[in-house]
VEXLUMRO-56745 format. One record per residue (C-alpha): residue number from 1; residue in three letters; x, y, z. Coordinates in pm, whole numbers. Example, Ala and Ser with C-alpha at 12.3 -4.5 7.8 and 13.67 -1.06 7.14 Angstrom:
BEGIN
<atom 1,ala,<1230,-450,780>>
<atom 2,ser,<1367,-106,714>>
END
This chain:
BEGIN
<atom 1,met,<9149,15511,3838>>
<atom 2,asn,<9029,15601,4181>>
<atom 3,ala,<8700,15793,4240>>
<atom 4,val,<8836,16077,4427>>
<atom 5,leu,<8792,16413,4332>>
<atom 6,trp,<9141,16609,4278>>
<atom 7,thr,<9060,16906,4102>>
<atom 8,ala,<8820,17037,3833>>
<atom 9,phe,<8871,17263,3547>>
<atom 10,ser,<8610,17461,3325>>
<atom 11,leu,<8640,17618,2987>>
<atom 12,val,<8424,17901,2815>>
<atom 13,ala,<8473,17962,2458>>
<atom 14,leu,<8341,18300,2288>>
<atom 15,ala,<8230,18329,1965>>
<atom 16,pro,<8407,18612,1728>>
<atom 17,asp,<8137,18878,1837>>
<atom 18,lys,<8251,18797,2206>>
<atom 19,ser,<7899,18633,2277>>
<atom 20,leu,<7896,18326,2468>>
<atom 21,trp,<7983,18012,2226>>
<atom 22,thr,<7974,17705,2412>>
<atom 23,ala,<8116,17571,2773>>
<atom 24,phe,<8216,17265,2919>>
<atom 25,ser,<8396,17117,3217>>
<atom 26,phe,<8542,16821,3329>>
<atom 27,val,<8686,16661,3678>>
<atom 28,ala,<8992,16512,3719>>
<atom 29,leu,<9023,16174,3933>>
<atom 30,ala,<9306,16090,4164>>
<atom 31,pro,<9521,15793,4058>>
<atom 32,asp,<9494,15485,4223>>
<atom 33,asn,<9808,15535,4434>>
<atom 34,leu,<9645,15837,4620>>
<atom 35,pro,<9330,15665,4780>>
<atom 36,met,<9113,15860,5024>>
<atom 37,met,<9244,15800,5381>>
<atom 38,arg,<8985,15690,5649>>
<atom 39,val,<9050,15942,5927>>
<atom 40,gly,<8916,15927,6279>>
<atom 41,phe,<8934,16240,6517>>
<atom 42,ala,<8968,16194,6875>>
<atom 43,gly,<8913,16501,7141>>
<atom 44,leu,<8657,16748,7054>>
<atom 45,gly,<8733,17037,7257>>
<atom 46,ala,<8708,17404,7137>>
<atom 47,met,<9014,17320,6899>>
<atom 48,gly,<8924,16954,6822>>
<atom 49,ala,<8564,16986,6709>>
<atom 50,pro,<8600,17258,6439>>
<atom 51,met,<8919,17073,6314>>
<atom 52,ala,<8716,16727,6295>>
<atom 53,lys,<8442,16921,6114>>
<atom 54,asn,<8683,17059,5862>>
<atom 55,leu,<8815,16691,5800>>
<atom 56,his,<8417,16617,5731>>
<atom 57,arg,<8391,16889,5489>>
<atom 58,ala,<8717,16751,5276>>
<atom 59,gly,<8546,16389,5297>>
<atom 60,leu,<8793,16261,5514>>
<atom 61,leu,<8633,16210,5836>>
<atom 62,gln,<8491,15855,5922>>
<atom 63,ser,<8468,15857,6310>>
<atom 64,val,<8488,16072,6609>>
<atom 65,trp,<8584,15963,6983>>
<atom 66,asn,<8581,16195,7288>>
<atom 67,arg,<8658,16094,7642>>
<atom 68,thr,<8289,16210,7738>>
<atom 69,ser,<8104,16042,7457>>
<atom 70,thr,<7786,16215,7478>>
<atom 71,lys,<7997,16509,7302>>
<atom 72,ala,<8127,16257,7036>>
<atom 73,ala,<7765,16125,6972>>
<atom 74,ala,<7652,16450,6926>>
<atom 75,leu,<7883,16555,6659>>
<atom 76,ala,<7850,16222,6482>>
<atom 77,ala,<7498,16267,6445>>
<atom 78,glu,<7538,16620,6298>>
<atom 79,leu,<7800,16492,6066>>
<atom 80,gly,<7678,16184,5983>>
<atom 81,cys,<7978,15962,6074>>
<atom 82,gln,<8054,15702,6356>>
<atom 83,ser,<8144,15760,6712>>
<atom 84,pro,<8255,15433,6864>>
<atom 85,ser,<8272,15427,7242>>
<atom 86,ser,<8612,15247,7306>>
<atom 87,leu,<8924,15372,7162>>
<atom 88,ala,<8949,14990,7017>>
<atom 89,asp,<8636,15007,6831>>
<atom 90,phe,<8714,15361,6720>>
<atom 91,ala,<9091,15278,6585>>
<atom 92,ala,<8973,14990,6386>>
<atom 93,gly,<8965,15033,6014>>
<atom 94,leu,<9123,15360,6016>>
<atom 95,asp,<9406,15485,5811>>
<atom 96,ala,<9480,15776,6010>>
<atom 97,val,<9395,15924,6357>>
<atom 98,val,<9399,16292,6485>>
<atom 99,leu,<9443,16329,6824>>
<atom 100,cys,<9375,16709,6972>>
<atom 101,val,<9360,16667,7373>>
<atom 102,ser,<9472,16884,7674>>
<atom 103,ala,<9783,16742,7844>>
<atom 104,asp,<10067,16496,7810>>
<atom 105,ala,<9883,16245,8041>>
<atom 106,asp,<9574,16251,7793>>
<atom 107,val,<9812,16186,7485>>
<atom 108,arg,<9945,15869,7658>>
<atom 109,ser,<9644,15753,7776>>
<atom 110,val,<9465,15781,7424>>
<atom 111,val,<9790,15653,7226>>
<atom 112,glu,<9805,15342,7460>>
<atom 113,gly,<9436,15286,7409>>
<atom 114,leu,<9480,15322,7020>>
<atom 115,ala,<9810,15131,6962>>
<atom 116,pro,<9678,14780,7013>>
<atom 117,ala,<9362,14828,6754>>
<atom 118,leu,<9558,15012,6483>>
<atom 119,arg,<9629,14829,6178>>
<atom 120,gln,<10018,14818,6047>>
<atom 121,asp,<10091,15114,5843>>
<atom 122,ala,<9853,15339,6021>>
<atom 123,leu,<9921,15703,6104>>
<atom 124,val,<9886,15892,6438>>
<atom 125,ile,<9872,16261,6403>>
<atom 126,asp,<9907,16430,6749>>
<atom 127,cys,<9779,16805,6747>>
<atom 128,ser,<9793,16853,7110>>
<atom 129,thr,<10032,17097,7264>>
<atom 130,val,<10252,16874,7493>>
<atom 131,ser,<10624,16792,7586>>
<atom 132,ala,<10869,16724,7319>>
<atom 133,asp,<10951,16384,7537>>
<atom 134,thr,<10568,16301,7489>>
<atom 135,ala,<10597,16307,7124>>
<atom 136,arg,<10905,16113,7081>>
<atom 137,trp,<10756,15850,7342>>
<atom 138,ala,<10458,15812,7126>>
<atom 139,glu,<10656,15765,6808>>
<atom 140,gln,<10868,15495,6991>>
<atom 141,leu,<10567,15309,7120>>
<atom 142,leu,<10364,15321,6784>>
<atom 143,ala,<10690,15206,6555>>
<atom 144,ala,<10707,14898,6782>>
<atom 145,arg,<10348,14830,6601>>
<atom 146,ala,<10439,14973,6289>>
<atom 147,val,<10228,15280,6303>>
<atom 148,gln,<10346,15602,6190>>
<atom 149,phe,<10358,15903,6409>>
<atom 150,val,<10363,16297,6344>>
<atom 151,asp,<10368,16564,6616>>
<atom 152,ala,<10150,16824,6467>>
<atom 153,pro,<10080,17108,6728>>
<atom 154,val,<9857,17417,6599>>
<atom 155,ser,<9838,17778,6636>>
<atom 156,gly,<9548,18017,6542>>
<atom 157,gly,<9304,17981,6796>>
<atom 158,val,<8962,17872,6809>>
<atom 159,glu,<8936,18094,6489>>
<atom 160,gly,<9171,17958,6300>>
<atom 161,ala,<9059,17589,6360>>
<atom 162,gln,<8673,17709,6266>>
<atom 163,lys,<8834,17835,5943>>
<atom 164,gly,<9063,17568,5863>>
<atom 165,thr,<9377,17846,5841>>
<atom 166,leu,<9563,17686,6144>>
<atom 167,ala,<9960,17723,6144>>
<atom 168,ile,<10092,17348,6205>>
<atom 169,met,<10430,17256,6299>>
<atom 170,thr,<10509,16914,6247>>
<atom 171,gly,<10791,16669,6363>>
<atom 172,gly,<10822,16294,6262>>
<atom 173,asp,<10988,16106,5986>>
<atom 174,arg,<10953,16272,5646>>
<atom 175,ala,<10752,16004,5488>>
<atom 176,ala,<10498,16019,5736>>
<atom 177,phe,<10464,16385,5711>>
<atom 178,glu,<10413,16347,5373>>
<atom 179,arg,<10137,16095,5414>>
<atom 180,ala,<9980,16325,5673>>
<atom 181,arg,<9984,16636,5490>>
<atom 182,pro,<9666,16584,5285>>
<atom 183,ile,<9512,16559,5629>>
<atom 184,leu,<9671,16884,5780>>
<atom 185,ala,<9569,17061,5482>>
<atom 186,ala,<9206,17019,5531>>
<atom 187,met,<9281,17182,5878>>
<atom 188,gly,<9560,17414,5827>>
<atom 189,lys,<9690,17675,5570>>
<atom 190,thr,<10071,17708,5694>>
<atom 191,ile,<10200,17353,5738>>
<atom 192,glu,<10578,17299,5800>>
<atom 193,his,<10790,16994,5888>>
<atom 194,phe,<11087,17085,6135>>
<atom 195,gly,<11254,16773,6193>>
<atom 196,pro,<11249,16428,6391>>
<atom 197,ala,<10968,16348,6643>>
<atom 198,gly,<10940,16636,6893>>
<atom 199,ser,<11035,16905,6679>>
<atom 200,gly,<10670,17024,6612>>
<atom 201,gln,<10631,17043,6981>>
<atom 202,ala,<10940,17229,7021>>
<atom 203,thr,<10853,17476,6779>>
<atom 204,lys,<10511,17504,6948>>
<atom 205,ala,<10682,17592,7262>>
<atom 206,thr,<10884,17864,7111>>
<atom 207,asn,<10501,17987,6988>>
<atom 208,gln,<10378,18002,7334>>
<atom 209,ile,<10687,18187,7469>>
<atom 210,met,<10592,18447,7200>>
<atom 211,cys,<10234,18446,7301>>
<atom 212,ala,<10334,18495,7672>>
<atom 213,gly,<10524,18793,7576>>
<atom 214,ile,<10299,18932,7331>>
<atom 215,ile,<9987,18915,7546>>
<atom 216,arg,<10139,19091,7845>>
<atom 217,ala,<10266,19377,7665>>
<atom 218,cys,<9934,19435,7503>>
<atom 219,ala,<9739,19384,7836>>
<atom 220,glu,<10002,19649,7999>>
<atom 221,ala,<9961,19868,7689>>
<atom 222,met,<9597,19882,7721>>
<atom 223,ala,<9585,19946,8070>>
<atom 224,phe,<9814,20237,8011>>
<atom 225,ala,<9595,20390,7758>>
<atom 226,gly,<9297,20340,7975>>
<atom 227,ala,<9469,20527,8254>>
<atom 228,his,<9525,20813,8017>>
<atom 229,gly,<9156,20836,7946>>
<atom 230,leu,<9215,20758,7580>>
<atom 231,pro,<8947,20644,7353>>
<atom 232,leu,<9023,20283,7358>>
<atom 233,asp,<8862,20150,7030>>
<atom 234,arg,<9036,20395,6836>>
<atom 235,val,<9354,20307,7003>>
<atom 236,val,<9294,19944,6885>>
<atom 237,ser,<9194,20035,6518>>
<atom 238,thr,<9487,20267,6497>>
<atom 239,leu,<9765,20108,6655>>
<atom 240,gly,<9643,19769,6515>>
<atom 241,ala,<9770,19910,6177>>
<atom 242,gly,<10093,20019,6336>>
<atom 243,ala,<10457,19853,6359>>
<atom 244,gly,<10360,19740,6712>>
<atom 245,ser,<10072,19544,6626>>
<atom 246,ser,<10009,19167,6648>>
<atom 247,trp,<9739,18903,6598>>
<atom 248,tyr,<9686,18913,6965>>
<atom 249,phe,<9632,19298,6986>>
<atom 250,val,<9413,19285,6673>>
<atom 251,his,<9203,18988,6811>>
<atom 252,arg,<9223,19032,7185>>
<atom 253,ala,<9261,19398,7282>>
<atom 254,pro,<8896,19453,7203>>
<atom 255,asn,<8830,19180,7507>>
<atom 256,met,<9011,19438,7728>>
<atom 257,val,<8825,19741,7584>>
<atom 258,arg,<8488,19557,7670>>
<atom 259,gly,<8633,19383,8009>>
<atom 260,ser,<8512,19072,7887>>
<atom 261,tyr,<8743,18755,7824>>
<atom 262,pro,<8558,18480,7670>>
<atom 263,ala,<8770,18174,7642>>
<atom 264,gly,<8962,18139,7329>>
<atom 265,phe,<9287,18023,7469>>
<atom 266,arg,<9235,17942,7845>>
<atom 267,ile,<9487,18085,8091>>
<atom 268,lys,<9487,17738,8243>>
<atom 269,leu,<9604,17578,7917>>
<atom 270,his,<9850,17851,7838>>
<atom 271,ala,<10001,17798,8209>>
<atom 272,lys,<10041,17428,8125>>
<atom 273,asp,<10224,17505,7791>>
<atom 274,leu,<10444,17771,7978>>
<atom 275,gly,<10536,17512,8234>>
<atom 276,ile,<10660,17266,7945>>
<atom 277,cys,<10855,17568,7832>>
<atom 278,arg,<11007,17624,8154>>
<atom 279,asp,<11084,17266,8181>>
<atom 280,met,<11250,17244,7857>>
<atom 281,ala,<11454,17557,7904>>
<atom 282,ala,<11573,17432,8239>>
<atom 283,arg,<11755,17113,8090>>
<atom 284,phe,<11984,17383,7948>>
<atom 285,gly,<12046,17543,8286>>
<atom 286,val,<11826,17841,8166>>
<atom 287,ser,<11534,18036,8337>>
<atom 288,leu,<11337,18242,8114>>
<atom 289,pro,<11176,18572,8257>>
<atom 290,val,<10874,18612,8046>>
<atom 291,val,<10796,18264,8083>>
<atom 292,asp,<10833,18260,8481>>
<atom 293,ser,<10654,18607,8516>>
<atom 294,met,<10338,18494,8291>>
<atom 295,leu,<10353,18200,8530>>
<atom 296,ala,<10322,18382,8819>>
<atom 297,glu,<10050,18632,8672>>
<atom 298,tyr,<9839,18310,8550>>
<atom 299,ala,<9891,18150,8909>>
<atom 300,thr,<9708,18472,9038>>
<atom 301,leu,<9437,18467,8806>>
<atom 302,met,<9355,18099,8856>>
<atom 303,ala,<9357,18169,9227>>
<atom 304,gln,<9105,18447,9167>>
<atom 305,gly,<8906,18209,8957>>
<atom 306,tyr,<8975,18323,8603>>
<atom 307,gly,<9155,17997,8489>>
<atom 308,asp,<8891,17948,8215>>
<atom 309,glu,<8914,18275,8073>>
<atom 310,asp,<9113,18381,7768>>
<atom 311,ile,<9465,18472,7843>>
<atom 312,ser,<9382,18827,7744>>
<atom 313,ala,<9242,18821,8103>>
<atom 314,thr,<9608,18927,8241>>
<atom 315,his,<9454,19280,8164>>
<atom 316,arg,<9275,19255,8492>>
<atom 317,leu,<9607,19256,8664>>
<atom 318,lys,<9743,19536,8477>>
<atom 319,gln,<9433,19756,8512>>
<atom 320,ala,<9476,19668,8895>>
<atom 321,leu,<9809,19824,8916>>
<atom 322,phe,<9679,20166,8786>>
<atom 323,glu,<9368,20133,8989>>
<atom 324,ala,<9577,20087,9310>>
<atom 325,ala,<9823,20384,9232>>
<atom 326,ala,<9524,20600,9193>>
<atom 327,lys,<9415,20508,9520>>
<atom 328,arg,<9697,20599,9677>>
<atom 329,ser,<9712,20950,9537>>
<atom 330,glu,<9366,21018,9634>>
END
Protein backbone atom coordinates (compact mmCIF):
# COMPACT_ATOMS: atom_id res chain seq x y z
CA MET A 1 0.00 0.00 0.00
CA ASN A 2 1.48 3.33 -1.06
CA ALA A 3 1.21 6.21 1.44
CA VAL A 4 -0.58 8.57 -0.89
CA LEU A 5 -3.87 10.06 0.26
CA TRP A 6 -6.64 8.87 -2.07
CA THR A 7 -9.86 9.86 -0.35
CA ALA A 8 -11.34 10.20 3.11
CA PHE A 9 -14.59 9.20 4.78
CA SER A 10 -16.19 10.00 8.10
CA LEU A 11 -19.23 8.60 9.86
CA VAL A 12 -21.30 9.96 12.68
CA ALA A 13 -23.68 7.64 14.51
CA LEU A 14 -26.58 9.00 16.54
CA ALA A 15 -28.15 7.62 19.69
CA PRO A 16 -31.90 6.87 19.59
CA ASP A 17 -32.62 10.22 21.21
CA LYS A 18 -30.77 11.86 18.31
CA SER A 19 -27.87 13.02 20.49
CA LEU A 20 -24.34 12.48 19.19
CA TRP A 21 -23.30 8.95 20.05
CA THR A 22 -19.97 8.33 18.39
CA ALA A 23 -17.92 9.33 15.41
CA PHE A 24 -14.96 7.91 13.55
CA SER A 25 -13.11 8.52 10.34
CA PHE A 26 -10.57 6.77 8.18
CA VAL A 27 -8.39 7.55 5.21
CA ALA A 28 -7.97 5.23 2.25
CA LEU A 29 -4.56 5.15 0.62
CA ALA A 30 -3.69 4.87 -3.05
CA PRO A 31 -2.69 1.37 -4.16
CA ASP A 32 0.89 0.64 -5.13
CA ASN A 33 0.15 0.85 -8.86
CA LEU A 34 -0.89 4.52 -8.51
CA PRO A 35 2.18 6.23 -7.02
CA MET A 36 2.40 9.97 -6.56
CA MET A 37 4.12 11.46 -9.61
CA ARG A 38 7.08 13.82 -9.29
CA VAL A 39 6.13 16.79 -11.45
CA GLY A 40 8.09 19.83 -12.60
CA PHE A 41 6.61 23.01 -14.05
CA ALA A 42 8.39 25.11 -16.69
CA GLY A 43 7.17 28.61 -17.58
CA LEU A 44 6.03 30.77 -14.68
CA GLY A 45 4.16 33.60 -16.36
CA ALA A 46 0.72 34.95 -15.56
CA MET A 47 -0.86 31.55 -16.22
CA GLY A 48 2.01 29.24 -15.31
CA ALA A 49 2.73 30.48 -11.81
CA PRO A 50 -0.77 29.88 -10.42
CA MET A 51 -0.98 26.56 -12.25
CA ALA A 52 2.27 25.49 -10.58
CA LYS A 53 0.86 26.57 -7.21
CA ASN A 54 -2.15 24.31 -7.76
CA LEU A 55 0.16 21.37 -8.47
CA HIS A 56 1.93 22.22 -5.21
CA ARG A 57 -1.39 22.21 -3.32
CA ALA A 58 -2.09 18.78 -4.78
CA GLY A 59 1.24 17.50 -3.46
CA LEU A 60 2.62 16.90 -6.95
CA LEU A 61 5.13 19.70 -7.53
CA GLN A 62 8.80 18.87 -7.07
CA SER A 63 10.55 21.65 -8.99
CA VAL A 64 10.03 24.74 -11.14
CA TRP A 65 11.98 26.31 -13.98
CA ASN A 66 11.75 29.61 -15.80
CA ARG A 67 13.87 31.30 -18.42
CA THR A 68 14.29 34.14 -15.90
CA SER A 69 15.82 32.11 -13.08
CA THR A 70 15.11 34.68 -10.38
CA LYS A 71 11.37 34.19 -10.94
CA ALA A 72 11.74 30.43 -10.49
CA ALA A 73 13.88 30.89 -7.39
CA ALA A 74 11.33 33.22 -5.80
CA LEU A 75 8.43 30.81 -6.39
CA ALA A 76 10.51 27.84 -5.21
CA ALA A 77 11.28 29.68 -1.99
CA GLU A 78 7.60 30.43 -1.49
CA LEU A 79 6.49 26.84 -2.12
CA GLY A 80 9.44 25.00 -0.63
CA CYS A 81 10.41 23.18 -3.84
CA GLN A 82 13.50 23.08 -6.06
CA SER A 83 14.45 25.50 -8.86
CA PRO A 84 17.37 24.08 -10.87
CA SER A 85 18.93 26.64 -13.19
CA SER A 86 19.41 24.33 -16.18
CA LEU A 87 16.74 22.38 -18.03
CA ALA A 88 18.87 19.23 -17.76
CA ASP A 89 19.06 19.45 -13.96
CA PHE A 90 15.38 20.38 -13.82
CA ALA A 91 14.32 17.33 -15.87
CA ALA A 92 16.45 14.81 -13.99
CA GLY A 93 14.39 12.55 -11.75
CA LEU A 94 10.99 13.89 -12.80
CA ASP A 95 8.14 11.64 -13.82
CA ALA A 96 6.36 14.45 -15.66
CA VAL A 97 7.00 17.99 -16.83
CA VAL A 98 4.30 20.58 -17.50
CA LEU A 99 5.14 23.46 -19.86
CA CYS A 100 3.34 26.77 -20.19
CA VAL A 101 5.33 29.15 -22.38
CA SER A 102 4.45 31.85 -24.87
CA ALA A 103 5.17 30.71 -28.41
CA ASP A 104 6.12 27.86 -30.75
CA ALA A 105 9.80 28.75 -30.64
CA ASP A 106 9.74 28.66 -26.83
CA VAL A 107 8.12 25.20 -26.78
CA ARG A 108 10.65 23.87 -29.26
CA SER A 109 13.56 25.31 -27.28
CA VAL A 110 12.35 23.94 -23.95
CA VAL A 111 11.48 20.49 -25.32
CA GLU A 112 14.90 20.23 -26.99
CA GLY A 113 16.52 21.20 -23.69
CA LEU A 114 14.49 18.69 -21.69
CA ALA A 115 14.63 15.69 -24.02
CA PRO A 116 18.19 14.45 -23.36
CA ALA A 117 17.72 14.54 -19.58
CA LEU A 118 14.26 12.99 -19.28
CA ARG A 119 14.11 9.40 -18.17
CA GLN A 120 12.44 6.83 -20.38
CA ASP A 121 8.66 6.67 -19.87
CA ALA A 122 8.57 10.23 -18.56
CA LEU A 123 5.64 12.42 -19.60
CA VAL A 124 5.65 15.94 -21.05
CA ILE A 125 2.42 17.96 -20.91
CA ASP A 126 2.40 21.18 -22.93
CA CYS A 127 -0.20 23.70 -21.75
CA SER A 128 1.10 26.43 -24.08
CA THR A 129 -1.00 27.69 -26.97
CA VAL A 130 0.97 26.89 -30.12
CA SER A 131 0.39 25.35 -33.53
CA ALA A 132 -0.76 21.77 -34.00
CA ASP A 133 2.40 21.23 -36.05
CA THR A 134 4.56 22.09 -33.05
CA ALA A 135 2.61 19.61 -30.92
CA ARG A 136 3.16 16.86 -33.48
CA TRP A 137 6.85 17.77 -33.72
CA ALA A 138 7.24 17.55 -29.93
CA GLU A 139 5.52 14.17 -29.79
CA GLN A 140 7.81 12.75 -32.47
CA LEU A 141 10.98 14.14 -30.90
CA LEU A 142 10.11 12.79 -27.47
CA ALA A 143 8.84 9.43 -28.74
CA ALA A 144 12.32 8.76 -30.11
CA ARG A 145 13.49 8.87 -26.48
CA ALA A 146 10.53 6.78 -25.20
CA VAL A 147 8.98 9.87 -23.57
CA GLN A 148 5.22 10.43 -23.81
CA PHE A 149 3.69 13.75 -24.85
CA VAL A 150 0.29 15.39 -24.46
CA ASP A 151 -0.64 18.78 -25.89
CA ALA A 152 -2.98 20.34 -23.34
CA PRO A 153 -3.67 24.04 -23.98
CA VAL A 154 -5.95 25.72 -21.47
CA SER A 155 -8.73 28.29 -21.39
CA GLY A 156 -10.24 30.22 -18.50
CA GLY A 157 -7.88 33.13 -18.07
CA VAL A 158 -5.77 34.06 -15.08
CA GLU A 159 -8.83 33.64 -12.89
CA GLY A 160 -9.23 30.02 -13.96
CA ALA A 161 -5.54 29.36 -13.46
CA GLN A 162 -5.69 30.74 -9.92
CA LYS A 163 -8.84 28.83 -8.99
CA GLY A 164 -7.85 25.57 -10.68
CA THR A 165 -10.95 25.66 -12.87
CA LEU A 166 -9.36 25.78 -16.32
CA ALA A 167 -10.86 24.06 -19.34
CA ILE A 168 -8.14 21.81 -20.74
CA MET A 169 -8.21 20.43 -24.29
CA THR A 170 -5.81 17.59 -24.98
CA GLY A 171 -4.29 15.65 -27.83
CA GLY A 172 -1.99 12.68 -27.87
CA ASP A 173 -1.95 8.95 -27.24
CA ARG A 174 -4.90 7.91 -25.08
CA ALA A 175 -2.67 6.11 -22.59
CA ALA A 176 -0.53 9.22 -22.21
CA PHE A 177 -3.66 11.27 -21.61
CA GLU A 178 -4.79 8.89 -18.86
CA ARG A 179 -1.39 9.25 -17.18
CA ALA A 180 -1.68 13.02 -17.47
CA ARG A 181 -5.23 13.22 -16.14
CA PRO A 182 -4.39 13.38 -12.37
CA ILE A 183 -1.94 16.21 -13.07
CA LEU A 184 -4.41 18.08 -15.25
CA ALA A 185 -7.12 17.61 -12.62
CA ALA A 186 -5.04 19.64 -10.17
CA MET A 187 -5.16 22.60 -12.56
CA GLY A 188 -8.49 22.33 -14.36
CA LYS A 189 -12.13 21.43 -13.98
CA THR A 190 -13.13 20.46 -17.54
CA ILE A 191 -10.66 18.06 -19.15
CA GLU A 192 -11.25 16.39 -22.51
CA HIS A 193 -9.24 14.29 -24.95
CA PHE A 194 -9.83 15.15 -28.63
CA GLY A 195 -7.58 12.79 -30.54
CA PRO A 196 -3.94 12.39 -31.61
CA ALA A 197 -1.19 14.92 -30.99
CA GLY A 198 -2.18 18.38 -32.21
CA SER A 199 -5.88 17.85 -31.53
CA GLY A 200 -5.72 19.83 -28.31
CA GLN A 201 -4.10 22.74 -30.13
CA ALA A 202 -6.69 22.59 -32.94
CA THR A 203 -9.42 22.76 -30.30
CA LYS A 204 -7.72 25.70 -28.62
CA ALA A 205 -7.46 27.48 -31.97
CA THR A 206 -11.22 27.02 -32.30
CA ASN A 207 -11.61 28.64 -28.89
CA GLN A 208 -9.41 31.57 -29.86
CA ILE A 209 -11.55 32.29 -32.92
CA MET A 210 -14.61 32.32 -30.68
CA CYS A 211 -12.88 34.68 -28.24
CA ALA A 212 -12.07 37.06 -31.09
CA GLY A 213 -15.66 37.32 -32.24
CA ILE A 214 -17.08 37.56 -28.73
CA ILE A 215 -14.74 40.26 -27.44
CA ARG A 216 -15.28 42.30 -30.61
CA ALA A 217 -19.05 42.08 -30.22
CA CYS A 218 -18.81 43.00 -26.53
CA ALA A 219 -16.63 46.02 -27.32
CA GLU A 220 -18.96 47.27 -30.06
CA ALA A 221 -22.01 46.76 -27.86
CA MET A 222 -20.50 48.65 -24.93
CA ALA A 223 -19.36 51.52 -27.14
CA PHE A 224 -22.88 51.65 -28.59
CA ALA A 225 -24.41 51.70 -25.09
CA GLY A 226 -22.02 54.43 -23.99
CA ALA A 227 -22.88 56.60 -26.99
CA HIS A 228 -26.54 56.37 -25.96
CA GLY A 229 -25.74 57.59 -22.46
CA LEU A 230 -26.86 54.38 -20.77
CA PRO A 231 -25.76 53.57 -17.19
CA LEU A 232 -23.07 51.10 -18.16
CA ASP A 233 -22.79 49.31 -14.85
CA ARG A 234 -26.47 48.42 -15.05
CA VAL A 235 -26.09 47.44 -18.70
CA VAL A 236 -23.48 44.91 -17.64
CA SER A 237 -25.44 43.52 -14.69
CA THR A 238 -28.66 43.23 -16.69
CA LEU A 239 -27.38 41.98 -20.04
CA GLY A 240 -24.95 39.70 -18.23
CA ALA A 241 -28.00 37.66 -17.28
CA GLY A 242 -29.46 37.74 -20.79
CA ALA A 243 -29.28 35.52 -23.84
CA GLY A 244 -26.47 37.54 -25.43
CA SER A 245 -24.16 37.20 -22.45
CA SER A 246 -20.83 35.36 -22.30
CA TRP A 247 -17.90 34.85 -19.97
CA TYR A 248 -16.14 37.73 -21.69
CA PHE A 249 -19.07 40.08 -21.29
CA VAL A 250 -19.50 39.32 -17.60
CA HIS A 251 -15.79 39.46 -16.76
CA ARG A 252 -14.41 41.99 -19.24
CA ALA A 253 -17.21 44.49 -19.96
CA PRO A 254 -16.48 46.01 -16.51
CA ASN A 255 -13.03 46.92 -17.90
CA MET A 256 -14.82 48.85 -20.63
CA VAL A 257 -16.97 50.65 -18.07
CA ARG A 258 -13.85 51.74 -16.17
CA GLY A 259 -11.80 52.48 -19.27
CA SER A 260 -9.01 50.39 -17.76
CA TYR A 261 -7.76 47.16 -19.31
CA PRO A 262 -5.40 45.30 -16.94
CA ALA A 263 -3.80 42.27 -18.53
CA GLY A 264 -5.82 39.10 -18.30
CA PHE A 265 -5.25 37.90 -21.84
CA ARG A 266 -2.77 40.23 -23.49
CA ILE A 267 -3.49 41.61 -26.94
CA LYS A 268 -0.09 40.57 -28.27
CA LEU A 269 -0.67 36.97 -27.19
CA HIS A 270 -4.12 36.73 -28.73
CA ALA A 271 -2.69 38.24 -31.91
CA LYS A 272 -0.08 35.46 -31.89
CA ASP A 273 -2.80 32.85 -31.44
CA LEU A 274 -4.97 34.31 -34.21
CA GLY A 275 -1.96 34.20 -36.51
CA ILE A 276 -1.85 30.45 -35.84
CA CYS A 277 -5.58 30.21 -36.61
CA ARG A 278 -5.13 32.14 -39.85
CA ASP A 279 -2.31 29.85 -40.98
CA MET A 280 -4.25 26.70 -40.08
CA ALA A 281 -7.29 27.93 -42.05
CA ALA A 282 -5.10 28.90 -45.01
CA ARG A 283 -4.14 25.24 -45.44
CA PHE A 284 -7.74 24.66 -46.46
CA GLY A 285 -7.64 27.66 -48.81
CA VAL A 286 -9.90 29.59 -46.43
CA SER A 287 -9.71 33.13 -45.04
CA LEU A 288 -11.64 33.75 -41.81
CA PRO A 289 -13.17 37.27 -41.67
CA VAL A 290 -13.36 37.45 -37.87
CA VAL A 291 -9.73 36.42 -37.52
CA ASP A 292 -8.53 38.83 -40.20
CA SER A 293 -10.47 41.79 -38.81
CA MET A 294 -9.29 41.21 -35.25
CA LEU A 295 -5.69 40.85 -36.36
CA ALA A 296 -6.03 44.24 -38.05
CA GLU A 297 -7.51 45.78 -34.90
CA TYR A 298 -4.82 44.26 -32.71
CA ALA A 299 -2.14 45.57 -35.06
CA THR A 300 -3.55 49.07 -34.59
CA LEU A 301 -3.66 48.72 -30.81
CA MET A 302 -0.13 47.34 -30.62
CA ALA A 303 1.11 50.20 -32.79
CA GLN A 304 -0.50 52.56 -30.27
CA GLY A 305 1.37 50.88 -27.42
CA TYR A 306 -1.43 48.74 -26.00
CA GLY A 307 -0.08 45.28 -26.77
CA ASP A 308 0.29 44.35 -23.10
CA GLU A 309 -3.27 45.33 -22.23
CA ASP A 310 -6.16 42.88 -22.02
CA ILE A 311 -7.97 42.12 -25.26
CA SER A 312 -10.97 44.05 -23.92
CA ALA A 313 -8.93 47.13 -24.88
CA THR A 314 -10.36 46.72 -28.38
CA HIS A 315 -13.14 48.83 -26.84
CA ARG A 316 -10.76 51.77 -27.33
CA LEU A 317 -11.20 51.47 -31.09
CA LYS A 318 -14.99 51.09 -30.93
CA GLN A 319 -15.33 54.05 -28.60
CA ALA A 320 -13.16 56.10 -30.94
CA LEU A 321 -15.60 55.43 -33.81
CA PHE A 322 -18.44 57.09 -31.91
CA GLU A 323 -16.23 59.92 -30.70
CA ALA A 324 -15.07 60.66 -34.25
CA ALA A 325 -18.68 60.64 -35.50
CA ALA A 326 -19.71 63.04 -32.74
CA LYS A 327 -16.96 65.48 -33.75
CA ARG A 328 -18.01 65.36 -37.38
CA SER A 329 -21.56 66.29 -36.43
CA GLU A 330 -20.54 69.33 -34.35
